[in-house]
C-alpha positions, 0 to 999 in steps of 0.5 A, a space after each residue: 581574463 583568468 578570473 573570468 575563466 575561473 568564474 565561468 568554470 565555477 558556474 559550469 560546475 554549479 550547473 552540473 551539480 544542480 543537474 546531478 541533484 535534479 536527476 537524483 531527485 527524479 530517480 528517488 521520486 520514481 522509486 517512491 512511485 513504484 513502491 506506492 504502486 506495488 502497495 496499491 497492487 498488494 491492497 487490491 489483491 488482499 481485497 480480492 482474496 477477502 471477497 473470495 473468502 466471504 463469497 465462496 460459501 454463498 456460491 457453494 450453497 452454504 450459509 455465511 454469517 458475518 459479524 462486524 468486529 465492533 460487535 465482537 469488541 463490544 460483546 465478546 460472548 456473541 462470537 462464542 454463542 454464534 460459533 456454538 449455535 452454528 457449530 463452527 460452520 
């Protein structure tokens, strides 16, 4: 009889430990999801800022010239020529 009670107690402890582990895993998952959502929000804010910077000159009536980074990497003098041609405007 005593052995049966000990086995029952051991099983209950194992179930409780399993429940605690599952709770901790769920908490970690929630934290990771929250961090992921914050990262996505930051990326969206950066995209909005980039769009505002790129489009602000167009909306204010100024000219805008966009050069792809790959072009600047292939021909660094292109950037200097463009800046001197348009006087940095």
